[in-house]
C-alpha positions as CSV (number, residue, x, y, z in Angstrom):
1,M,4.5,29.3,-9.4
2,T,6.8,26.5,-11.2
3,E,5.5,24.4,-14.1
4,A,4.9,21.4,-11.9
5,T,2.8,23.7,-9.4
6,L,0.1,24.8,-12.4
7,G,0.0,21.1,-13.7
8,L,-1.2,19.7,-10.4
9,E,-3.2,22.9,-10.1
10,H,-4.7,22.1,-13.3
11,Y,-5.7,18.2,-12.3
12,N,-7.1,19.1,-9.4
13,E,-9.9,21.4,-11.5
14,Q,-10.5,19.1,-13.8
15,L,-11.3,16.3,-11.0
16,D,-13.2,19.4,-8.5
17,A,-15.3,19.3,-12.2
18,A,-15.6,15.7,-12.7
19,A,-16.6,15.4,-9.1
20,G,-19.5,18.2,-8.8
21,R,-20.5,15.9,-12.5
22,L,-20.8,12.6,-10.7
23,D,-23.1,14.1,-7.8
24,A,-25.6,15.2,-9.6
25,L,-26.0,11.4,-10.7
26,P,-27.6,9.1,-7.9
27,L,-24.9,7.2,-7.3
28,Y,-25.9,4.5,-4.9
29,R,-27.3,3.0,-8.6
30,L,-23.5,3.2,-9.8
31,D,-23.1,-0.4,-8.3
32,T,-25.9,-2.5,-9.7
33,E,-26.8,-0.3,-12.8
34,T,-24.3,-0.8,-15.9
35,A,-25.6,1.7,-17.7
36,L,-25.4,4.5,-15.2
37,L,-22.1,3.2,-14.4
38,K,-21.2,3.6,-18.0
39,E,-22.2,7.4,-17.7
40,A,-20.4,8.2,-15.1
41,F,-17.5,6.7,-16.3
42,G,-17.6,8.9,-19.4
43,L,-18.3,11.7,-17.4
44,V,-14.8,11.2,-15.2
45,Y,-13.4,10.2,-18.5
46,D,-13.8,13.5,-20.9
47,T,-12.4,15.3,-17.9
48,G,-9.2,14.5,-18.8
49,V,-8.5,12.9,-15.2
50,F,-7.4,9.5,-16.4
51,A,-4.7,10.6,-18.3
52,F,-1.9,10.8,-16.6
53,H,-0.1,10.9,-19.4
54,H,-0.3,14.5,-19.8
55,Y,1.2,15.6,-16.7
56,A,4.8,15.6,-15.0
57,A,6.3,11.4,-13.8
58,E,6.6,13.4,-10.0
59,L,3.1,14.8,-9.7
60,H,1.4,11.4,-10.8
61,E,1.4,9.7,-6.8
62,Q,-0.2,12.6,-5.7
63,M,-2.8,12.7,-8.5
64,K,-3.7,9.4,-7.8
65,F,-3.9,10.2,-4.2
66,R,-6.6,12.7,-4.9
67,L,-8.3,11.1,-7.3
68,F,-9.4,8.3,-5.0
69,T,-9.8,10.3,-2.1
70,T,-12.5,12.1,-4.8
71,L,-13.6,8.9,-6.7
72,A,-14.1,6.5,-3.8
73,P,-16.5,8.2,-1.5
74,R,-18.7,8.6,-4.2
75,S,-18.5,5.2,-6.1
76,G,-16.4,1.9,-5.3
77,S,-17.0,0.8,-8.7
78,L,-16.0,4.0,-10.3
79,A,-13.3,4.0,-8.3
80,F,-12.0,0.2,-9.3
81,L,-12.4,0.8,-12.7
82,A,-9.7,3.6,-12.5
83,I,-7.2,1.3,-11.1
84,Q,-8.1,-0.3,-14.2
85,I,-7.4,2.2,-16.6
86,L,-4.9,3.7,-14.9
87,A,-2.8,0.4,-15.1
88,A,-3.8,-0.2,-18.9
89,N,-2.0,3.7,-19.9
90,K,0.8,3.5,-17.5
91,I,1.8,-0.3,-19.2
92,M,1.2,1.6,-22.9
93,H,3.2,4.6,-22.1
94,A,6.1,2.9,-19.8
95,N,6.8,0.8,-22.8
96,R,6.4,3.4,-25.2
97,F,3.7,1.4,-27.8
98,V,3.9,2.3,-31.2
99,L,-0.2,3.2,-31.1
100,M,0.2,4.7,-27.9
101,A,-1.4,8.1,-29.4
102,T,-4.6,6.3,-30.0
103,Y,-5.1,3.9,-27.9
104,L,-5.1,6.1,-25.0
105,N,-7.6,7.9,-26.2
106,R,-10.0,4.7,-25.9
107,R,-11.5,3.8,-22.5
108,C,-8.7,0.8,-22.3
109,G,-8.9,-1.9,-18.8
110,I,-6.5,-4.9,-17.8
111,A,-6.4,-8.4,-17.8
112,I,-2.6,-9.5,-16.5
113,N,-2.0,-10.1,-13.4
114,H,-2.1,-14.3,-14.2
115,L,1.1,-13.3,-15.4
116,R,2.3,-13.2,-11.6
117,A,1.3,-17.3,-11.6
118,P,4.0,-19.6,-11.7
119,V,2.2,-21.7,-14.9
120,T,1.4,-20.4,-18.0
121,V,-2.1,-19.2,-18.1
122,V,-2.2,-17.9,-21.6
123,S,0.1,-19.0,-24.4
124,A,0.6,-18.1,-27.5
125,T,2.0,-19.5,-31.3
126,R,4.1,-16.7,-33.7
127,R,3.7,-17.0,-37.1
128,C,3.5,-14.3,-39.9
129,G,3.4,-11.7,-37.6
130,T,0.2,-12.7,-35.6
131,Y,0.5,-14.2,-32.3
132,R,-2.6,-16.9,-31.5
133,L,-3.6,-16.9,-28.4
134,S,-5.1,-20.1,-26.2
135,G,-6.1,-19.6,-22.3
136,R,-8.4,-18.2,-20.5
137,L,-8.4,-14.9,-18.7
138,T,-10.3,-14.4,-15.7
139,W,-12.2,-11.3,-13.1
140,A,-11.8,-9.1,-16.5
141,S,-14.3,-5.7,-15.4
142,G,-15.2,-3.1,-17.5
143,Y,-17.3,-5.4,-20.1
144,G,-19.2,-3.2,-21.7
145,I,-17.6,0.4,-20.8
146,F,-14.0,-0.4,-21.2
147,D,-13.2,-0.3,-25.4
148,T,-10.1,-2.4,-25.1
149,L,-8.1,-4.3,-22.7
150,V,-4.3,-4.8,-22.2
151,V,-4.2,-8.6,-21.6
152,G,-1.1,-10.6,-21.2
153,F,0.3,-13.9,-22.4
154,H,3.1,-16.1,-22.5
155,C,5.1,-17.4,-26.0
156,E,8.4,-18.7,-26.8
157,G,9.4,-17.9,-23.4
158,Q,8.7,-14.1,-23.4
159,E,5.8,-12.4,-21.2
160,F,3.8,-10.1,-23.2
161,Q,1.1,-7.6,-23.5
162,A,-0.4,-6.7,-26.4
163,V,-3.7,-4.5,-27.1
164,V,-6.9,-6.1,-28.1
165,P,-10.8,-5.0,-28.4
166,F,-12.9,-6.1,-25.4
167,K,-15.9,-7.7,-27.4
168,P,-17.0,-11.1,-28.8
169,E,-14.7,-11.7,-32.0
170,P,-14.1,-15.3,-33.7
171,G,-11.4,-17.0,-31.0
172,F,-12.5,-14.3,-28.2
173,T,-15.4,-15.8,-26.1
174,V,-16.7,-13.5,-23.1
175,G,-18.5,-15.8,-20.6
176,E,-21.4,-14.7,-17.9
177,V,-21.2,-11.9,-16.0
178,T,-20.2,-12.7,-12.5
179,E,-22.5,-12.3,-9.4
180,T,-21.0,-10.7,-6.3
181,F,-22.7,-8.9,-3.8
182,V,-20.8,-6.0,-4.6
183,G,-20.0,-4.5,-8.1
184,N,-22.1,-6.4,-10.0
185,A,-22.3,-2.8,-12.5
186,M,-18.6,-3.3,-13.3
187,Q,-19.9,-6.4,-15.2
188,T,-16.8,-8.7,-14.7
189,V,-16.4,-11.9,-16.5
190,D,-14.0,-14.6,-17.7
191,I,-12.7,-14.7,-21.4
192,I,-11.5,-18.0,-23.2
193,L,-9.4,-17.4,-26.1
194,D,-9.5,-20.3,-28.6
195,N,-6.5,-19.6,-31.0
196,Y,-7.5,-15.9,-30.8
197,D,-5.3,-13.9,-33.4
198,V,-3.1,-10.5,-32.5
199,P,-1.5,-8.8,-34.9
200,E,1.8,-7.9,-34.1
201,E,1.6,-4.0,-34.1
202,H,-0.7,-4.6,-31.2
203,I,2.2,-6.1,-29.2
204,V,2.9,-3.5,-26.2
205,A,6.1,-5.0,-24.8
206,S,8.1,-8.3,-24.7
207,H,10.0,-9.3,-21.5
208,P,11.8,-11.9,-19.9
209,L,9.2,-14.5,-17.9
210,G,8.8,-13.4,-14.2
211,T,9.9,-9.8,-15.1
212,Y,5.9,-8.5,-14.4
213,T,6.3,-10.1,-11.4
214,K,9.6,-8.8,-10.4
215,N,9.2,-4.9,-11.5
216,K,5.8,-4.3,-9.3
217,S,6.7,-1.9,-7.7
218,V,5.2,-1.4,-4.1
219,S,1.7,0.7,-4.5
220,K,-0.1,2.4,-2.7
221,T,-3.0,2.6,-4.6
222,I,-5.6,0.4,-2.6
223,H,-4.3,2.3,0.5
224,Y,-6.1,5.6,-1.5
225,A,-8.8,3.6,-1.7
226,L,-9.6,1.9,1.5
227,H,-9.0,6.1,2.9
228,G,-11.4,7.2,0.0
229,I,-13.9,4.9,1.6
230,G,-12.8,6.1,5.2
231,I,-13.2,9.8,4.5
232,G,-16.7,9.0,2.9
233,A,-17.5,7.1,6.2
234,V,-16.7,10.1,8.4
235,D,-18.5,12.0,6.8
236,A,-21.5,10.3,7.0
237,L,-21.3,9.9,10.9
238,E,-23.5,11.0,12.7
239,D,-22.3,11.1,16.4
240,K,-20.0,13.7,16.8
241,E,-17.8,12.6,19.3
242,V,-17.5,9.5,17.5
243,R,-17.0,11.6,14.0
244,R,-14.1,13.5,15.6
245,A,-12.6,10.3,17.3
246,A,-12.8,8.6,13.9
247,E,-11.3,11.5,12.0
248,K,-8.2,11.9,14.1
249,R,-7.7,8.7,14.0
250,L,-8.0,8.2,9.9
251,E,-5.5,11.2,9.5
252,A,-2.7,9.8,11.3
253,V,-3.4,6.6,9.3
254,K,-3.0,8.6,6.0
255,N,0.0,10.3,7.0
256,A,1.9,7.3,7.9
257,F,0.7,5.4,4.6
258,L,2.1,8.5,3.1
259,S,5.7,8.8,4.4
260,E,6.1,5.1,4.1
261,K,8.5,3.3,1.4
262,D,8.8,0.2,2.9
263,G,6.8,-2.7,1.6
264,A,5.9,-4.9,4.5
265,E,5.1,-1.8,7.2
266,L,3.1,-0.5,3.7
267,D,1.2,-3.7,4.2
268,A,0.6,-3.7,8.0
269,L,-0.7,-0.1,7.4
270,R,-3.1,-1.7,4.8
271,V,-4.4,-3.8,7.7
272,E,-4.6,-1.2,10.2
273,L,-6.6,0.7,7.9
274,F,-9.1,-2.0,6.5
275,E,-9.7,-2.4,10.2
276,L,-9.9,1.6,11.3
277,V,-12.5,2.0,8.2
278,Q,-14.6,-1.3,9.3
279,R,-14.6,-0.2,12.5
280,I,-16.1,3.2,11.8
281,V,-18.5,1.7,9.2
282,T,-19.9,-0.6,11.7
283,T,-20.5,1.4,14.7
284,G,-22.2,4.1,12.4
285,M,-24.3,2.0,10.9
286,I,-25.2,0.7,14.4
287,L,-25.5,4.1,15.7
288,K,-27.7,4.8,13.0
289,G,-30.1,1.8,13.2
290,G,-32.1,0.4,10.9
291,K,-32.4,2.7,8.2
292,S,-28.7,2.0,7.6
293,V,-29.4,-1.1,5.7
294,L,-31.3,1.3,3.3
295,L,-29.8,0.8,-0.2
296,T,-29.7,5.0,-0.6
297,E,-27.7,4.8,2.9
298,Q,-23.7,5.5,2.0
299,L,-22.3,2.9,5.0
300,Q,-23.9,0.0,4.2
301,R,-22.5,0.3,0.5
302,Y,-18.7,1.5,2.1
303,Y,-19.2,-1.8,4.5
304,R,-19.4,-3.9,0.8
305,E,-16.9,-1.8,-1.1
306,L,-14.6,-1.7,1.8
307,V,-14.1,-5.4,1.4
308,M,-13.8,-5.5,-2.2
309,F,-10.9,-3.3,-2.4
310,N,-9.0,-5.2,0.6
311,A,-9.9,-8.4,-1.4
312,N,-7.8,-7.0,-4.3
313,G,-4.3,-8.2,-4.2
314,L,-4.1,-10.3,-1.4
315,N,-0.9,-12.3,-1.0
316,S,0.3,-14.4,1.2
317,A,2.0,-11.8,3.4
318,L,-1.5,-9.9,3.3
319,K,-3.3,-12.8,4.2
320,N,-1.2,-14.0,7.0
321,L,-1.1,-10.3,8.5
322,H,-4.7,-10.3,8.6
323,K,-4.4,-13.9,9.9
324,Q,-2.2,-12.0,13.1
325,A,-4.8,-9.2,13.3
326,F,-7.7,-12.0,14.2
327,F,-5.7,-13.4,16.2
328,S,-4.7,-10.7,18.5
329,T,-8.1,-9.6,19.4
330,L,-9.5,-12.7,20.9
């Protein structure tokens, strides 16, 4: 066996251990109870399955697929937090952050997507080795679960990324938890930064304006999460005929997006995958009957989590694809 194969086998063993620990919990409550979601996140975190930096880079995509195939059927909220910590860790590792060793050993979330906006959302002034930030960070998930955040801001014609504590401090005001129909346990909040001081040693990276948008790679993370929900939905089907057909079609779409590298084609496959899983979930609920709406039932949770994941990262191109798909069925 090659060293890379041994690394992947080790990761799979750790992930299987994490799955076993999770299965001992009342998983349906992870969507609404923050304390239980925090416990579940801790169980998974302690197995090391989020620590991709311990494995060869060529294994990361396989690991990510297996991670979301494992987590998403058990808890969409938990899988969503996994997206956050993987992104934060990747930014620190890719930029060789000086304090990386310290912060990779902490639970770190992310509030950085506003760097893709055409305007400055969070600005800063620099003085005597300190950056003073002002602005509003929106949709920061994991309050009370993550210890720190990677945040983005503009300063002197550059875009910056920095690690900050995820807790109320002078100049760092955490708003009320956003109430949604899914994922409330994640405690998603807005943060007001008002002359909030960040020491220079906490700066992860600085780049020309627009670099974050320009460097955004073709990602399959949402495909992986939607597919994971699809696997859970197929397993929950009671009608054998429907289950066989759903399993076959889901496998075909999975093979298509795993082998695809073109961004436009991946967008189209994401729409197809979403609609397929939605049909699987809806058909399963109908065939199950009224019992399917109980909170302890998986299918109604998959329905809500499916919408949550598909709402993530919707750009104009994806919205138009969904619009075209709608009109094609009329």
